[in-house]
N, C-alpha and C positions, 0 to 999 in steps of 0.2 A: 416234676416235683409233686404236682397235684395228683397225678395218677398213682404215685407210690404211696401217698398218704391214705388213699381210699382203701377201705378194708375189702378183702376178697368177696365177702358176702354181698357187698353193695355194688359190685361191678356189674354193669349192664351186659346183656348178651350182645355179641357183635353180629351185625347183619348188614348186608349191602343193599340199600334201597335205590342206588343209582344217582343219588344227589351229589356224591363226591365227583363222579365222572362228569356230570353236567357243569359243576363248578370249575373243574379243571379245563374243560373246553372253553368256557367263558373267559377264563384267565388267559388261555392260549390265544384266543381271538383278540383280546385287548392288547396282549404283548405284540402280536403280529401287526396290529394296527399302529401301535407305538413305533415299531421298527420302520414301517413304511413312511410314517410322518417324519421320523428322524432322518431317514435316508433322503427324503425330499428336501429337508432343511439343509443337510450337508451338501447336497447337490447345488442348492441355491447359493450357499456360502462359497462353494468351489467356483461357481460361475462368476460370483461377485469379485472374487480374488483373481480371476483369470487375467493374464497380462494383456489380453486383447481388448479388455473393456476400457475404452476411453483413454485419452491422453491427459486427463486431469489427474494429477497425482500429487501427493504431499506426504512427507514422512509422518506428520502429526495425524494424518487421517488413516494411515495403514493400521488395520486391526491387529495384524501380526507383522512385526518388523524383524529383520535379521541383523543382529549385532555381530560383526565378524572380529572385532577387536578382542584378543584374549587378555584376561586380567590375571596378574600374578598373585597367587595365594601365599607364596613363601616370602619371607623377609630377605633383605640383602645379606644378612648374616648367615642365613641358611643356604643361600645360593653360592656365596663365596666361601667355599670350604676346600682347602688343600692342606697338605702337610707343611707347607711353607707359611708359618704364622705371620712373619713380617710382611710378606707379599699380600697375605689376606687383609692385613690392616690397611695397607696402602690402597689396594683396590677398593676396599669397603668405604674408606674415607672419600675417595674421589667419586665413587658411585653414589654415595649419599648426597654429596654436594651437587652432582649433576641432576639427581632426582629432585632435589630442592629447587634448583633453577627451573626445571620443567614445570613444577607446581606453581612457582611464582609467575612464570610466563603465562601459564594458562589462566591464573587468577587475574592477571593484568588484562589479558586479551578479552576475557569474558566480562568481568565485573567493572574494572576501573576505566578502561578505554571507553566503553559504552556509556558508563555513568557520566563521564566528562563530556563526551561528544554530543550526547542528546540533551545536555543542560540547556534550558531556554527554549527547547523545541515544543511544538504542540500548542503554542500560544500565539495568536495572530497579533501583529503589530498594531492593528487598528482598534482592537477591543481590549487593550491592556488596562486593567483597573489600577488606579494609583495605589502604590503599596504592594502590588502583586510581586514585583521584582524582589523586594526585601523578604517577602514571605517565602518565595522560591529559594532564596539563598539561606534563609533560616532552616528550611528543611534539608538543605544540602551540606550544612556544617558538619553533621555527624559523618557523612560520606567522606568529606575532606579529612576528617580526623582519622578515619580508617585508612585513607590513602597515605596519610603521613606515617602511620605505623607500618604500612606495607613498604614504603620507600626506605624507612629506617632498617627494616628487615633485609631489604636488598643490599643496603650498604654493608651490613654485617656479613652477608654471604659473600660479597665481593672481597672484603678484607680477609675472610676466612680462606677463600680459594687462593688468593695471592700468598697468604702465609703458608698454606699447605704445600703449594708448588715451590715456594722459596725454601721450605724445609727440606724438600727432596733434592733440589739442585743447590747445594750449599758450597760456596767457594772457600769457606773458612777451613783451613787445613787442620785446625785443632779439633773440629767437630767430627763426630762419628757419622759415617754414611748409613742411611737407612737401608737403601738397596743400591746396587751399582746402576747409576743413572746416565752413564756416558752415552749409551746408544738408545736410551728410552725417551720417546717423545709422546707425551700425553696430549696429543693434538685435540682430541675430543673434549678434554676439560677446558682448553682455551676456547673452543667453539661455543661451549655452554656459557663460559664467562662472557664472551662476546654477545650472546643472545640476551643475557641479563642486562648488559650495558645498553643494548638497543631498546630494551623495555624502558629504561630510564630516559633515554634519548627521545623515545616516542612520547612519553608523558610531557617532556619539555616542549615538544613541537605542538602537542594538543593545546597546552596552556598558552603558548605563544600566539596561536592562530584563533584563540577563542575570545573574541571581543566582547561578546555578551556576558561571559563569566566575569571578566574584569570590570565591566561597567556595573554589574549587579553587586560585585564585591565592594566597590567604592560607595555605592548607595547604601549598602548594609552598614558600612563603617560610619557613614554620616548619621544613620539612624541610631547607632549605638552611642554616638556623642550626644544626641538629643536625649536619649534615655539616661545617660550619665548626669546630665544637668537636672533632670527631674525624675529620679528613680521611683518615687512614691506614686507618680501618676500611672506608671506601668506595672506596679505591684511586684517590683524586683528588689531584693535586698542589695544594698550598696556593696556589701562585702563580697558578693558574688561577681560583681561587674569587673573588678580589676583582674582577677584570675582569667576571666573570659576574654578580656581585651588582650592580655598577654598571650593567651592561646591563639587568638586571631593573628596577632603580630608574628607569632612563630610559624603559623600555617602559611602566611603570606611570604615570609622570608624563605621558607623551605621549598614552596611549590610554585607560587604565583609569579615569582620574579624570574622564572626560567633558569633556575640554577640547580635543578635536580641532578642532572648529569655532572655538571661542573663540581658540585659539592662531593659527589661520589669519588671522582678521580683525584680530588685534592685532599682526601682523607689522610690521616696519619697511618701510613703502612709500616713505619719504622719503629713501632712500639717494642722495646726490648722485652717486655713481659709476654708479648704475644708471639711474635715470629722473628725476633732479632732485627738487625739492620738490613732491611730488604733492599734499600737503594744502593748499598755498597756490595751487594751480592752479584759479582760480575758473571758467575756461572748462570745464575737465574736470568740475568739481563740478556745474555746470549741466547739461552733457551727460549725465553719469551719472544725475542726478535725472530729467532729461527722458525718458531711455530706460526707467528704472524705471516712471515714470508711464504711458508709452505701452504697455509690456507689461502693466501692471496694468489699464489701460482695456480692452484686448483680453480679458484674463482675466475681469474683472468682468462684462462683458456676456454671456459664454458660460457661466460656471460655474453648475452646477445646472440648465442647460437641456438639452433633448433632443439638441441639436447639439454638446454638450460632447465633446471628444476627448482633450485632454491638459491642460486648464486647471488642474486641481488640482496637477499637477506643476509647472506654471509659477507657480502661486500660491506654492508653497514656494520656488521660485527667487527670486521677487520679495521675499519676506520675508528670504531670505539676502542678497540684494543690498542691501536697505534697511539691514540691520545692518552690512554691509561699508561702505556709504556713511557711516553714522553714525560708525564707528570711524576712517575715513580723514579725514573732513572735520569731525567733531564738531559737526554741525548736524542738527537734527531738524525736519522738516515735520510739525507737530502735526496738521494737517488730513489729510495723507496717512496718517499713523500711525493716525488714527481710522478712515479708510476701510479700511485693512488689517484692523483689528479688527472692523469691521462685517461683513466677509465671514464671520467665524466664526459669525455668527448663521445664515447660510445653510449654511455648511460648517463644522461644529464640529471636525472632525478629518479628517486626510488620511493614507491608508495609504502609507507610504514603500516598504516591501517586506515580503512574507510577513505576519507577525503584528505588525509594528512599526507602531504608529499614532502620529501626531504631532499635538499640539494647538497650533495657531498662536498662540492668545492667550497661553498659558503661555510659549511661546518668545519672543514679542515683549516681554512684560513682563520676562522674565529677562535678555534680551540688550540691551535698550534701556531701562535703568532710569530714565534721565533723562526719557524721554517718558512712561513709565508713571506717574511722579510727577505729571505735568501732567493725567493722566486722572482722572476721577471714580471713586472706589472702587466705588460702586454699579453703575456701568456695567460695570466689569470683573467684578464678581460676577454680574451679569445674564448676561454672555457665558458664564461658566463654568456657570451654571445651565441655559443653553440646551442643554448636552450631554444632560442627562436628558430635557428636553422633546423634543429631537430623537429620542432613542431611543424614547420612548413613542409619538411620532407615527409613527415608522418601524414599530414593532411593530403599530400599528393598521392601517396602510396596506399592510403586506406582502402580505396575501392578495389585495387588489385589484391591487397591482403585478404579482403573479404572473399573475393572470388577463389583465390588459391586455398584458403582455409575451408571454404565451402566444399571444395573438391576433396581436400584431405579428410575432413570430418565425415563426409558421406561415405567415402571409400572405407574409412576406419569402421564405421557403423556396419557396413556390409560384411567386413571381416569378422566383426564381433558376432553378427548373426550367424554367419556360416560356420565359425569355429565352435560356437556354443550349441549349435543345433546338431552337430555331428557327435556320435558316440565315441568314447575312448576305444581306440584299436589296441588290442592286446600286444601286438608286436611293436607298435609305434607310440607307446604311452609316454615315453620320455620326450620324444619330439613334439608330441601333441601338447604336453604341458609347457614345454619351452615356447612354442608358438603362442599359446594362451597368455603366458607370462609377458611376452614381448608386446602382444596386443594391448593388454591391460596397462602396461607401462607407457605405451605410445599414447593411449587415451589421456593419461595424466599429463604427459608432456604437451599434448595439444591444448588441454584445458589451461595449463600454466601459461603457455605462450599467448593464447587468446586473452585470458584474464589480465595478463601484464600489459598487453596493448591497450585494452579498454581503460584500466585503472590509470596507467601513466598518462595516456592522452587526455582523458577527461580531467584528471586532477591538475595536470600542467596548464590546461586552458583556464581552469578556474583560479589556480594560484597566481598565474601571470596575468589574469584578467584580459585574455585575448578572446575576441569573438569567434564563435565556431559556425562554420557554414552548415546549411541544412543537409548537404550531401555527406559531410563528415558525421553529422548526428545520425543520419539514416544508416550509414556504414557501421558505426559503433553499435547501434541497436541490433543490426544483423549479427554482429559478433557476439552480443549478449545472448541472442537466440541460439547461436551455435554452441556457446558455453553451456547453456541449460540443456541443449540436445545431448551433449556428452554425458552430463549427470543423469539425464532421463534414461539414456541407454543403459548405464550401469544399474540404475534402479529397476528398470523394467526387466532386466535379465538377472536380478539379484539371486534367484534360486540357483542358477547355473554358475554365477560368479562365486557364490559362497562355497559351492561344491568344489570348484576349481582351486580356490584360494588355499584350502586346507591341503590339497595334493601338491600344489606348487611350492608352498612353504616347506613341506616335508622334503621335496626334491632338492630345493635350494639348501636346506640344512644338511642333507646328505652330501651334496657337492662340497660344502664348506668343511664338513667333518672329514671327508676323504682327503682334502688338501691339507688340513691340520694334521691328520694321521700320518701323511707322508713326511711332513716336517718333524713330527714327534719321533718317528723312527730314525730320522737323520740325526737328531740330537742324542737319542739313546745309543745309537751305534758309535758315537764319539765317546771314547772311554775317559777322556780328560775331564777331571772334576774341577769345577770352580763354582763359586756362589752365583756368579752371573748365569752360568749354564743351568744351574738348579732353578733360578728364577724363571728362565725361559721355559724349562720343562714344566714347572708348576703352572705357569700362565697358560701353556697349551692344554694342559689337563683341565684347567679351570674353564677354558673356552669350549672344550669338548663337552664338559658336564653341562654348561649353560645351553649349548646347542642341542643337547639330548632331551629337550623338553619343548613345551609350547613356545611359540615365537612371541614372547611378551616384550614390552619395552625394557623392563628391568634386565631380562636375560640378554637381550641384544646389546644393552649398555655394558654389561659385564663382559661380553665377548669382545666388544670394541676396546675396552680398557685392558683386558688380558692380552689382546694381540698387540697393543702398544708396547708391552713388555716382551711378548713372544716373537716379535719380528726382528729383534736385535741379533747380532752375531751371524747375520746372513742365514738365518734359519730357513727362510724361503728364498728360492731363486726368483729372479725378476719375472720370468715367464709364469711362475706359480702365484706370485703375490698379487699381480694386477687382476687375474681372473677371480682370485679370492675376494679382493676388494669390490669387484663388480658384483659378485654373488651376494655379498653382504649388503650392498646398496639396494639390489633388487629385493632382498629379503626385507629390508626396511620399508620399501614401497609397498610390497604385496601384503605384508603383515598389517599395515595401516591403510589398506586400500580404500575402504569406505570413508575413513576420516580424511584421507588425502583428497579424494574426489569431492567430498563436501567442502573442504577448505578451498581448493582451487576453483570450484564452480560457485562459490559463495558470491552473491551479487548484492549484499547488503549495502555496499557503497552507493548503489543507485538511489538510495534515499536522499543523498546529498546532491544528486544530479537529476532529480525528478522533473526538472524543467524541460527535459528532452521528451517526456512522455506525450505531451500534446502533439509535438512534431511527428513522433512515431505513430500515433493514432491516425493522424492525417494521411501518413504514408500508407498505412494499412487500409484505410478507407479508399484511397486512390488506386491501390493495387489489391483489389478484393480477391484475386485468383488464389493467392496464398494466405488467405485470412487465418488459416489454422495456426500460423506462427504466433498469434496473440497469446496462446496458452503459455508459451515459453516466457514471454515478457511478464505476464502476471505471476508466474512461478518465481521469476527474478525479483519482482517487487515484494513478494511474500518473504524473501530471505531476510529482510531487515526486521521482521516481527520479533524473532527470538532475542535479538540484541536490544530492542526497545524495552524489554521486560526489566532491564537493569537501570532504567531511568529513575532518578531519585528526587528530582526537583518538584514533582507534582504529588498531590495527595495519593493518587494511584496511577500506575503506568497505563491503566485502561483508558485514561483521558488522552494520553499521547496516541494510543492505538486508534481510538475513535477519531481523533483529529486527522490522522494519516489516512484512515479508511475513507472518511468524508472527502478529503482532498482528492484522492485518487478517483473515487466514484464520480465526483462532480466533473472532473476533467474527462472521464470516460463517457459520461452522459453527453457532455457538451460537444466533444470532438468525434464521437462515433455514433452512439445510440440515437441521439436527437437528429443528427444529420441523416442517418440511415432511415429513420422513421419518416422524416419530411420528404426525402428523395423517393421513397417507395410510394408514399401518398401522391406525390406529384406525378410520378410515372403512371400510376393507375388512373389518375384524373385525365391526363393527356391522352392516354390510350382509349379511354371511354369516350372522350370528346373529340375524336378524330374528324368528325363531320364539320367541326368549326375550323375556321382558318387560323391555325396556330403557327408557332415558329417552326422552322425546318427541323425535323427530327430524323433526318437521314443519317444513320450511324456511320456511313462512309465519309460524311462531311463534318459532323459535330462530335463524332466519337460515341462510344457506348460503354458503360460499366455494367458488368454482370454482378449485381449485388446478391444474387441467389446463393453465392458461396457462403455468405455470412449465416445463412439459415441451415446449412449442413454442419455447422460447428456444434460440438458437444458443449454442455454447460461449463462455464469457466468458474473455477473455485477461487474465491478471494475472501479472506477473513471467515466470517460465519455465514456466508451466503454463496449461492450459486447464481451466476449471471447467465441466464439463458436468452441469448439474443433473439432467437426465433419467437419465444413466448412474449418477450418484451415488445417487439414490433407488432405482433398479433394483437396484444392487449391495446396498444396505442391506436391501431386502426379500428378495432372494435369500438373503442370508446369514442373516437372521432366521428365515425360513421353514425353511431347511435345518436350522439348529441346533435349532429347536423340534420339528421332525419327528423328528430323531434321538433327542430326549429322550422324546417320546411318539409312537411309531409309529402308534398307533391314530388319531391326528389327521391322518393323511396326506391323507384326502379333503377335510377342511376347508381345509388349506393349498393343495391343488390348486385348489379352488374359488376361493380368494382370489387365486391367480395368474391364473386366467382372468379374474376380475373386474378385476384391475389392468390387464390387456391391453385389455379392452373399454372400461373407463371412462377410463383415463389414457393408453392407448397405450404402456404399458411392455412391452418384450419380455423377459419373464421366462425364466429358465433352469429347465428341468425338474430336479427334485432327484434322480431316479433312485434313490430309496431304496425298500427293500422295504415292502410294505403291511402286513406282519406280522413277528413275531419269527422268527429262524432257530433258536430254541430252543438256542442255544449254552449259555445259563445261566452260572453261575459257573465259572471255570476251576479244574481240580484243583490246579494249582500255586499259584493264588491262595489257595485254601482251605488248602492245606498250610502256606503261609507265615503265614497268619493263623488257624491252627486254634483258638487260644484265643478269638478273636472269633467265629468260625463257630459253635462249640459253645454259646456263650452267646446268640447271636442267633437261632439256628434251633432248631426242635423236630422230633423224629423220630417219624414215624408207622410203627410196626413192621409193622402189617398190610399197608399199601399200599406199603411200601418208598419213602417219600418224605419229604423235608425241607421244612418250611414255615416261612417267616419269622415271627418272633414279632410284630413291629410294624413299621410303615413310615410315613414322612412322605408318601409318595405315595398315589395312589388304589388301588393294587394291592399284593399281597404276592408276593414272589418265592418260587418253589419250585424244588427240585432233586430230580430223580429219576434212575433208572439210565440213561435215555437221554441226559441232560445229561453224566453222567460218561463215558459211552461216546464222546460227541462229543469231549470233552477228550482222551481216550486216543487217539482217531484223530488228533487234531491233533498231540499231542506224542510219540506212540509208546508201546508197552507197557512200555518201560524205566522209565517213571515210577512204575509200580504198586508195585514193591518199595520204592522210596525213600519213597513216600507212606505205605505201610503201616508201615514201620520208624519214620518220623517220628511217626506217630500213636501207635504203641506207646510211644515215648519220652514223649510227652505224657501217655499213660495212666499210665505209671509214676509221674509226678509227682502225678497226681490220686489214685492209690491210696495214695500215701504220706500225702497230706492226709487221705484217708479213714481210714487206720490211726491217725493221730495223734488224730483226733476220737474214734474208738471207744475208744482207750486212755485218754482224758482221765478223771480221777478223778470229776469232777462228772457226766459222762455215764455212765461205766461203773457207778458206784454206783447211780444211778437205774435203769439197765437191769437190773442184777442183782436189785434190790429188786422191780422189776415182774415179772421172769420168775419169781421165787420165788412172788410173789402169784398169778401165773397158774397155776403148777403146782398150787398148793394148792386153788384154786377152780375148776379147769377142769371138774370134774364137775358142780358146781352151776350154772356159767354156760353150759353146753352148748357147751363148747370155744370160747367167744367172749370176746374181750377187751372189758371194759365201756367204753362211750363216756366216762363220767364220769372213769374212771381215765386215759384217754388225754388228755382235756382238762386234767386236773390235771397230767399229765406235761408237756404243752405250756406251761402257765403257769409251771411250775417252771423249765423251760429259759429262758423269756423273762426270768425274774428274774435270770438270769446276765448279762444285758446284751443290748442291741440296737444295730444299726448306725444311722448318721445317717438312712438312708432307711427305718427302721422294721422291719428284718428281724432275726429272732432267729437263734441258732446252728442251730436245727433247720431254719429256712427255707434257710439257706445250705447246710446238709448235703443238703437235698432237691435244691437246684440242682446241687450237686456230683455227686450220683448221676445227675441228668438229663444233665449234661455228659459223664459217663463213658459213659452209654448212647448219647448222640449220637456220641461218638468211635467206639464199637464198631460202631454202625450205619453210620458213614461207611466203616469198614474193610470191612464186608460189601458196601456198595454199590460200592466200588472193585473188589472181586473180581468182583462180579456184572457191573459195567460192562465189565471185561476179557473176560468170557465173552460179553457182549452184542455185543462187536466181532466175535466169530467167528460168532455165530449171530444172525439178525435177531430171533428171538423165543425167549427162554429164561427160565424162571422161576428165581429165586434159591433155591438149596438150601444151607443151612449145611453146609460140608464139615468133615471131621475136622481139617484143618490149623488152622482157626480155633480149634477147641476146644483142640487141643494147645498152640497159641501162648498162648492165654489161661491154660491150666493152668500153663505155664512162668512166665508173668508173675506169677501169684498166688503161686507157690512162691518165686520170686526175691525177692519183697517180704518174705518171712518172716512172713506174717500168721498169726494164731491160727486155729484150726479154725472157731470161731464166725464170725470175720470173713470167712473164706474162703467159708463157707456163705452168708453174707449177700450177698457179692459175686456168687456163682454165681446166687443167686435174682434 
């Protein structure tokens, strides 16, 4: 623009001075440099993401994660479009209800189960502040209100499903039929209804087993009564209290009394305004019972078998549906009831969620008392006794199960590696995809079987309060490791799995479309027209349309519902229908592969069984050869973190996470890290001191543990830290060796040797201490002595000849000494200004001591004895050769002792002797201070007592006003 506005007269002449070329070259160089740096960064990222880098993995840590689950963009109304308008409406209604059930189930499993289960956790029983329980419940009330709304919504959905099914199967001859339903069985709708009933049943079980919640609720109600009596004190308007109390009573009646499921099945289903008289609808009653039996037949054949995938959950659904059928129609099929109870012999308990275990026999007896009365009491007791038998059998077979599953899982992992590492062969693409699909499904089956064994066994032991042996604990922990190994395998090969899943789903959809296409041709070829045939054809077209897109949950649901209609009139032959059902089951598994793997391998239940962790760590420590398995256990312990985020009873869920983190790390430190550190230190010490006569260390006699395996472990990820065992032990040894070397410098060579041995034997890169190999002869500091002069003169003895102080006694192997050189070092450190201060301070101390000296000499008991003795000596000195007799001295000593002794057995004379020693020490210290000052000026100088010392001493003696005899004694 600027170039166009310039007039032609003003345009400069164009010439090339080479600057543009230089500028271009500079830019090219910069760009090439940028590309090189960027390439190196990409290479670094690629190496970081390489699947061979470490066994430490976590979905939350992955910078890039693959989500394989397809999401549906179209609504159900857009998916369900055929020319048959009535069929569209029927399928749409059931699809919408099933989708609603799935949403409610997901909300319950993530939000409400976890919120209830973790209530009261994260607070130690010893440090509970008074009133904390009420505060926790106060925070939790809003959550309970949300749960109340959720339960009410579940009730509405259950009623709606029952009414919608009753409307389809109507025995009233006067009413018009929506579609011909004689051969149509919407089994999938009943399965979803059963799932919703299991959600309500699970909430009941959680409430029933939650003693803390019930206790806190009672305490909160008591608090509310106190508030009610004195609302002004708590600044609460009285008009708000009554509605709040009513709300609490409603919440208690709805949820805390264990009546959530019971209230649901006892609802009014016979509302004429909603769905007519449901209880009198015989056609619906028969259809309901038929579907329950069909689901049960499928469950019964698979439950407890290796191919079991979700039959236990469906068994719980069947029990819930059976109770609902009984309450609606008030009829009991005794034979079917007995068949339901017989399953309890094979499966005595079902884990509903986390640590909540459900006993079907107790449930059926409590909820259908009419049928229980018809049963023999002995058979019911036998079923209950089967729980103990099952536990005993499980405990006996656990070790064998671990060995067999170890072989199964390792061989499966080898298959995964071999299948995923080979390229697709053009001629055998279909076979290759089939084999991959089977291997993926097999992995899920192994995960389900292992997970079921762990959860059922642990939860039954806890629920029935039976002790678990260490062997069982170790075996269960091994199974946990195998479970995480399966998940790790899928995650490690996620790139190849993602690539395979898309191809496998397409192949399965193609197989299903071919089977439906054959059936559709068969229907079209039959020229007989009927509404029923038209429904079948429309449903097959609908199934084809749904399968002709991505394999989303909504599309697969529509296919299942459409085939419920499309399989009537023998559209499919038996040999065609079973393979189609198998293909659709595989399609369900493969389409939700990552979610299924995550669900089956989820070990969040370990939070409730974390008491096994210390035993597991002891086992890992004792069997250090396969120490790398500890990564799997920490991965399992991390699984409970996402569920903790839904805890509502604390100010922040971070408090619960911190409590859990601290608890696990304390156990880990106590049972592994600290033991490992001490054992390594002990081994190094014993190895270095082999010249001493120590205990027998023959590995053939006392055994030997190779702890070096722990140091080849990669860092373990837990919460927001990496636990690097090698670095931890290295730091511990460095710290210990340094501290001990500072205490005893003469041991520097020993610790240096131990450092070298640690590097050679364990590969630990130790830090050199850089401490001196001998003392710097700094000795005690002058200022320290001055501050504690009373301690110094009592603990040290003065050698007048050598001008040296020697410590009286010591707890160490050596005695400290102080000579003129030490004093000189201190004066060099602090400066010569401290000399006068120190001398003056010492003279002040001497003044006090001389005062005590004077008091002792003037004491009548002492003075009289001394005068008597000196008179005796003067009289007998010529006869005794100027010597004082020993007997007389001993008699004098005994006389003094009679005056009294101290608790430690010292007489007044002993104390006086110590006093004179202390005075001598103080005088000697003053002399050494002066000599040390001279020593600072001259490297070698002998101490000569100077005149100032004597003058100062004379002044001190005069100031005290001592008698001449005392002064002479002091001078001596």
